[in-house]
C-alpha positions in Angstrom: 12.2 -22.8 21.8 8.7 -24.4 23.2 5.4 -22.5 21.7 4.4 -20.0 23.6 0.8 -21.6 24.6 1.3 -25.1 24.0 3.7 -28.1 25.2 6.6 -28.9 23.1 6.5 -30.5 20.1 8.5 -33.6 19.1 11.6 -32.7 17.0 10.2 -34.4 13.8 6.7 -32.9 14.3 5.7 -30.7 11.4 5.2 -27.4 12.3 1.4 -25.7 12.9 -0.1 -24.2 10.4 -2.8 -21.8 10.3 -6.5 -23.4 10.3 -9.1 -23.5 7.6 -11.8 -21.8 10.0 -13.6 -19.3 7.5 -16.7 -20.6 6.0 -18.4 -19.4 3.1 -21.0 -16.7 4.9 -17.5 -15.2 6.6 -15.6 -15.1 3.1 -18.7 -13.3 1.6 -19.2 -10.7 3.9 -15.2 -10.3 4.4 -15.3 -9.4 0.8 -18.1 -6.9 1.4 -16.8 -5.6 4.6 -13.1 -5.1 2.8 -15.2 -2.8 0.2 -16.7 -0.8 3.0 -14.2 0.9 5.1 -12.9 4.3 6.6 -12.1 5.3 2.9 -15.6 5.8 1.8 -17.2 6.7 5.1 -14.8 9.6 6.1 -12.5 9.7 3.2 -15.5 10.3 0.5 -15.9 13.8 2.0 -12.3 14.9 0.8 -12.9 13.5 -2.5 -16.2 15.0 -3.0 -14.6 18.4 -1.8 -12.4 17.8 -4.4 -14.3 16.8 -7.2 -18.0 17.1 -6.8 -20.4 14.8 -8.6 -17.5 13.5 -10.8 -16.7 11.5 -7.8 -19.4 9.3 -9.2 -17.1 8.7 -12.1 -14.2 8.4 -10.0 -15.4 5.4 -8.0 -16.8 3.3 -10.9 -13.2 3.9 -13.2 -11.0 2.5 -9.7 -13.8 -0.1 -9.3 -13.3 -1.6 -12.6 -9.4 -1.9 -12.3 -9.8 -3.0 -8.9 -12.2 -5.7 -10.5 -9.5 -6.6 -12.7 -6.3 -6.7 -10.4 -8.7 -9.0 -8.2 -9.7 -11.5 -11.1 -5.9 -11.8 -11.6 -5.4 -12.2 -7.9 -8.4 -14.9 -8.1 -7.0 -17.2 -11.4 -3.6 -16.9 -9.4 -4.9 -18.3 -6.0 -7.1 -21.0 -7.8 -4.6 -22.4 -10.0 -2.8 -23.8 -6.8 -4.3 -23.8 -3.5 -0.7 -24.2 -1.5 -0.5 -20.4 -2.0 -1.6 -18.6 1.1 -1.3 -14.7 0.0 -0.4 -12.9 -2.8 3.3 -13.0 -1.2 3.4 -16.4 -2.1 2.5 -15.9 -5.5 5.2 -13.4 -6.1 7.9 -15.3 -4.8 6.8 -18.3 -7.1 6.3 -15.9 -10.0 8.8 -13.0 -9.9 11.6 -14.6 -7.5 12.2 -14.8 -3.8 12.9 -11.1 -3.6 9.3 -10.1 -4.4 7.8 -12.1 -1.9 10.0 -10.1 0.8 9.5 -6.9 -0.8 5.4 -7.6 -1.6 5.0 -9.5 1.9 7.0 -6.6 3.9 5.1 -3.9 1.8 1.5 -5.5 2.6 2.5 -5.8 6.4 3.8 -1.9 6.6 0.3 -0.8 4.5 -1.6 -2.3 6.7 0.4 -1.2 9.7 -0.1 2.4 8.1 -4.2 1.5 7.3 -4.8 0.8 10.6 -2.9 3.5 12.2 -5.3 5.8 10.1 -8.7 3.8 11.0 -7.7 4.6 14.7 -7.5 7.9 14.0 -10.6 8.1 12.2 -12.3 6.6 15.3 -10.9 9.5 17.0 -12.6 11.1 14.9 -16.0 9.8 15.2 -15.7 9.8 18.8 -15.3 14.0 19.2 -18.8 13.6 17.8 -20.1 11.9 20.8 -17.6 13.1 23.4 -16.0 16.5 21.9 -14.2 17.3 25.2 -12.4 13.6 25.6 -8.5 13.7 24.9 -7.8 12.3 21.4 -5.9 9.7 23.2 -8.1 8.2 25.1 -10.0 6.3 22.0 -6.6 5.7 20.3 -5.2 4.0 23.0 -8.3 2.2 23.7 -8.8 1.3 20.1 -5.3 -0.2 19.8 -5.7 -2.6 23.1 -8.9 -3.7 22.2 -7.7 -4.7 18.2 -4.6 -6.6 19.7 -7.5 -8.8 22.0 -9.3 -9.1 19.0 -7.0 -10.5 17.0 -5.8 -13.1 19.8 -9.0 -15.1 19.2 -9.2 -18.2 16.7 -9.7 -17.1 13.3 -13.6 -18.3 13.5 -14.2 -15.7 15.9 -12.4 -13.2 13.5 -14.6 -14.6 11.3 -17.9 -14.0 13.1 -16.6 -10.5 14.3 -16.0 -9.3 10.8 -19.6 -11.2 9.8 -21.6 -9.2 12.0 -19.7 -5.7 11.4 -20.0 -6.3 7.6 -23.9 -7.1 8.4 -24.1 -3.7 10.2 -22.3 -1.5 7.6 -24.4 -3.0 5.0 -27.9 -2.5 6.5 -26.5 1.3 7.6 -25.8 2.0 3.9 -28.8 0.1 2.4 -30.7 2.1 5.2 -29.4 5.1 3.9 -30.3 4.5 0.2 -33.8 3.6 1.3 -34.0 7.2 2.9 -32.7 9.1 0.6 -34.7 7.6 -2.2 -38.0 8.6 0.0 -36.8 12.4 0.2 -35.8 12.5 -3.4 -38.8 11.1 -4.4 -41.2 13.3 -2.1 -39.1 16.4 -2.8 -38.4 16.6 0.9 -37.0 20.2 2.2 -34.2 20.6 4.6 -34.6 23.1 7.7 -31.7 25.0 5.5 -34.3 25.1 2.6 -32.3 22.4 -0.1 -35.0 20.6 -1.1 -33.7 17.1 -2.0 -33.6 16.3 -5.9 -31.3 14.4 -8.5 -31.1 17.8 -10.1 -28.6 18.9 -7.1 -26.2 16.6 -8.9 -25.3 18.9 -11.7 -27.6 22.1 -10.8 -24.4 23.3 -8.7 -22.1 23.9 -11.3 -22.6 20.6 -13.3 -21.3 17.0 -12.9 -17.8 18.1 -13.1 -18.0 21.9 -11.2 -13.9 21.7 -10.8 -13.0 20.9 -13.8 -11.1 18.0 -15.5 -8.2 19.1 -12.8 -10.5 18.6 -9.9 -11.9 15.1 -11.5 -8.3 13.9 -11.9 -7.2 14.9 -8.6 -10.2 13.0 -6.8 -8.2 9.9 -7.7 -5.8 10.4 -4.9 -8.2 9.8 -2.2 -10.5 7.6 -4.2 -7.8 4.8 -4.2 -7.9 4.7 -0.6 -11.4 3.9 -0.3 -10.7 0.9 -1.9 -7.8 -0.6 0.1 -9.0 -3.8 1.9 -10.6 -5.6 -1.3 -8.3 -7.7 -1.2 -8.4 -9.0 2.0 -10.4 -11.7 0.5 -7.1 -13.1 -0.9 -5.5 -13.5 2.5 -8.6 -15.0 3.9 -8.6 -17.8 1.4 -6.2 -19.3 2.9 -8.1 -20.2 5.5 -11.5 -21.1 4.3 -12.7 -24.1 3.6 -13.8 -24.3 0.0 -12.1 -21.7 -1.8 -12.8 -22.9 -5.2 -16.5 -22.4 -4.5 -16.5 -19.6 -2.4 -13.6 -17.3 -3.9 -15.2 -16.8 -7.2 -18.3 -16.0 -6.0 -16.5 -13.2 -3.5 -14.8 -11.7 -6.3 -17.5 -11.7 -9.0 -19.7 -9.6 -6.4 -17.5 -6.6 -6.3 -19.4 -5.3 -8.9 -22.4 -5.2 -7.8 -20.7 -4.2 -4.2 -19.2 -1.0 -6.0 -22.8 0.1 -7.9 -24.6 -0.2 -4.5 -22.2 0.8 -1.9 -19.9 3.4 -3.6 -21.9 4.9 -7.2 -25.5 4.2 -5.2 -24.6 6.0 -1.8 -22.7 9.0 -3.3 -25.8 9.6 -5.5 -28.4 9.8 -2.8 -26.0 11.8 -0.8 -25.3 14.6 -3.2 -29.0 14.3 -4.6 -30.3 15.2 -0.5 -27.0 17.4 0.4 -25.4 19.7 -2.8 -21.7 18.8 -3.1 -20.9 21.9 -2.4 -22.3 21.9 1.4 -20.8 18.9 2.3 -17.6 19.2 4.7 -14.4 17.9 4.0 -13.5 16.7 7.4 -16.6 15.4 8.3 -18.2 12.1 7.0 -20.8 12.8 4.2 -23.0 10.2 5.7 -23.4 12.1 9.1 -23.6 15.3 7.5 -26.0 14.5 5.0 -28.5 13.5 7.7 -27.9 16.6 10.3 -28.4 18.8 7.0 -31.9 17.0 6.0 -32.6 17.3 9.8 -32.3 13.8 10.7 -30.4 14.4 14.2 -30.8 10.8 15.8 -30.4 8.9 12.6 -27.0 11.1 12.1 -26.3 9.8 15.5 -26.9 6.2 14.6 -24.8 6.6 11.3 -22.0 7.9 13.5 -22.0 5.1 15.1 -22.3 2.9 12.6 -19.0 4.6 11.0 -17.6 4.2 14.1 -18.0 0.2 14.2 -16.9 -0.1 10.7 -13.5 1.8 11.0 -12.8 -0.9 14.2 -14.0 -3.5 11.3 -11.5 -1.9 8.8 -8.7 -1.9 11.5 -9.4 -5.3 12.7 -9.6 -7.1 9.2 -6.4 -5.2 8.1 -4.2 -6.5 11.7 -5.5 -10.0 10.8 -4.4 -9.7 7.0 -0.7 -8.1 8.1 -0.4 -10.8 11.2 -0.7 -13.5 8.6 1.7 -11.8 6.1 4.0 -11.8 9.0 3.4 -15.4 9.4 4.4 -16.2 6.0 7.7 -14.0 6.1 8.7 -15.6 9.0 8.1 -19.4 7.8 10.1 -18.5 4.2 12.9 -17.1 6.2 12.3 -13.4 5.8 11.4 -12.9 9.3 12.3 -13.7 12.8 11.1 -17.6 13.2 9.6 -16.6 16.4 7.0 -15.2 14.2 6.0 -18.3 12.8 5.1 -19.8 15.7 1.3 -20.4 16.5 -0.2 -21.4 19.7 -2.9 -23.9 20.5 -5.8 -22.5 19.0 -3.6 -21.9 15.7 -3.1 -17.9 16.3 0.2 -16.3 15.3 0.7 -14.6 18.5 4.3 -13.1 18.2 3.2 -11.6 15.0 0.0 -10.6 16.3 2.0 -8.8 19.5 4.7 -7.3 17.0 1.9 -5.9 14.4 0.1 -4.3 17.3 3.0 -2.4 18.9 3.1 -0.1 16.0 -0.7 0.7 16.0 0.2 3.0 19.1 1.9 5.3 16.9 -1.5 7.1 16.3 -1.5 8.4 19.7 1.5 10.7 18.4 0.6 11.5 15.0 -2.6 12.9 16.6 -0.9 15.5 18.3 2.4 16.2 15.3 -0.3 17.7 12.9 -3.3 20.3 12.7 -5.9 18.1 13.4 -7.3 14.6 12.7 -8.3 15.2 9.4 -4.5 16.3 8.5 -3.3 12.7 10.2 -5.9 10.9 8.3 -5.0 12.2 5.3 -1.2 11.8 5.7 -1.5 8.1 6.4 -4.1 7.5 4.0 -1.7 8.6 0.8 1.2 6.6 2.4 -1.0 3.5 2.4 -2.3 4.3 -1.1 1.3 4.5 -2.2 2.1 1.4 -0.9 -0.9 -0.4 -2.0 0.1 0.3 -6.0 3.5 -1.7 -5.3 1.3 -4.8 -3.9 -1.6 -4.7 -6.5 1.3 -4.2 -9.0 2.7 -7.2 -8.0 -0.4 -9.5 -8.3 -0.7 -7.9 -12.3 3.5 -8.7 -13.0 2.7 -12.4 -11.2 -0.1 -13.2 -13.8 1.7 -11.9 -16.9 4.5 -14.3 -15.9 1.8 -17.1 -15.3 0.4 -16.4 -18.6 3.9 -16.8 -20.2 4.9 -19.8 -17.8 1.9 -22.0 -17.5 -0.2 -21.0 -20.8 -2.3 -24.6 -20.5 -3.2 -23.9 -17.0 -4.5 -20.3 -18.1 -6.1 -21.4 -20.9 -8.0 -24.1 -19.1 -8.9 -22.1 -15.8 -12.4 -21.9 -14.8 -12.0 -18.8 -13.6 -9.7 -16.7 -15.9 -8.8 -13.2 -16.0 -10.7 -11.1 -18.6 -9.0 -10.1 -21.7 -6.0 -11.4 -20.0 -3.6 -10.3 -22.7 -4.7 -6.7 -22.3 -6.2 -5.8 -19.2 -3.0 -6.3 -17.0 -1.3 -3.5 -19.4 -4.1 -1.3 -18.7 -4.1 -1.6 -15.1 -0.5 -0.7 -15.4 -1.2 2.2 -17.3 -3.7 3.6 -14.6 -0.9 3.0 -11.9 1.3 5.2 -13.2 -2.0 7.7 -13.6 -2.7 7.2 -10.0 1.0 7.9 -9.5 0.9 11.3 -11.2 -2.0 12.4 -9.2 -0.3 11.9 -5.8 2.6 13.8 -7.1 0.2 16.9 -8.0 -1.5 17.3 -4.8 -0.1 18.9 -2.0 -1.4 16.8 0.6 -0.3 13.3 -1.0 2.9 14.2 -2.2 4.9 13.9 0.9 4.1 10.8 1.2 4.4 9.3 -2.5 8.3 11.0 -2.2 8.7 9.0 1.1 8.2 5.4 -0.3 11.3 5.4 -2.2 12.9 5.4 1.2 10.9 2.5 2.2 12.2 0.3 -0.7 15.5 1.4 0.1 15.5 0.6 3.7 13.7 -2.8 2.3 16.6 -3.6 -0.2 19.1 -3.2 2.2 17.0 -5.6 4.3 16.4 -8.0 1.7 20.6 -8.0 1.0 21.2 -8.8 4.6 18.7 -11.6 4.9 19.3 -13.0 1.5 23.4 -13.3 2.8 22.4 -14.8 6.0 20.5 -17.6 4.1 23.0 -18.5 1.7 25.5 -18.6 4.6 23.9 -21.0 6.6 22.9 -22.9 3.6 19.0 -21.8 3.7 17.0 -22.1 0.9 16.3 -18.2 -0.5 12.7 -18.8 0.5 9.9 -21.3 1.0 8.9 -23.7 -1.5 5.8 -23.7 -2.7 4.3 -27.4 -3.3 3.1 -28.5 -6.8 1.4 -31.6 -5.7 -2.2 -31.8 -5.8 -3.6 -30.1 -2.6 -5.5 -31.9 -0.2 -8.8 -29.8 -0.8 -8.6 -31.1 -4.9 -8.2 -34.3 -3.5 -11.4 -34.1 -1.4 -13.3 -32.7 -4.2 -12.3 -35.6 -7.0 -13.7 -38.4 -4.6 -16.7 -36.7 -4.5 
């Protein structure tokens, strides 16, 4: 079968692979954009309603553990530049079954996350056109995302670069305006004065007690889904040894500014108990403060942010499906790339599932309920992906102690932090189980893994029957990029 967009290659020609078309500025902004998504803009309103001002500590605690996970991922990716994704890492460190489970689960989690983003985009569109049928923006978004992901990777990088710029400017602008309002003691038309004291004068920092604080971790985790995108993008980055550490180490600053800083400003302007769970606190804060035009602009930014998040997720999911096909863990047709190095078949197959957002919008009681459900499913699945990274790092430490000791980008406190991360995951699972809105998604997760286990057994049997390896081999030879660096 010939390639869909290129003439047939000779039988002995090597298969086309992905192109390293992402530059340093692309990777850095993808890293930032991945941390600023729908979970922060829309989901933070729900978290605030559950926790009050203690959302600040929720984001800080989650951020610390996410940083450890990303440091583990960074060290593993840089230990062998032949790794394309953490699916490659899992199959190399944990076994072929792990690569199958991790890659398919991550692909599915991003399909679900993209559906959540489309649901969110529908909610934002209703702000501008409340009478428009909800299926219209959902349909147009799914089509638009498909078109965007059929473009060369450098155009994906450029798109995400400017999307991220818009998000950064918007949040920094909100923080700057908020600081001015707080310093000047601005009083809203509703008679609420902007002050830092609003953080603790409405029931304290923990107004809903320990239980409220704990329940905030359910949706809080979803806000951080996407930070691992930098690991997927590293496979198409021109200089990962220089660019990847910069992107990962900047996570701490991003969390402090974009998560903690934004929440402090928002709840200083608008007391937490006046922020509605079903709306974006970024928009509602400016509306309550009397800045209608600014709220309009922020809502437009939030809409583009959701589109950016979905675009990044779709990119990551299609690359994971591409890797699965190359390993023999998915239909070989998904391993084909066109003359522009786009895994077109993987894109089309993944995009089909985005249209599931349309019936979902009509299945529940509203957009917010639909968003909560799909985001809970995504949060449950991403814990498995993150857990595979940490488990792989433990095996890596034991199998390659010399390589770990000599690494220029070692995971901090590597003997202890993986176990702390696992304990944190157990805590998150308990919170998901306790929440009425998140419990169904958690209880449904074993069904996915049972189906996946059955699929693995069938795929394994077929590969053995055909005399094929259970997974693609990871080269241990020096990567061409390292050879270039050694010659300089």
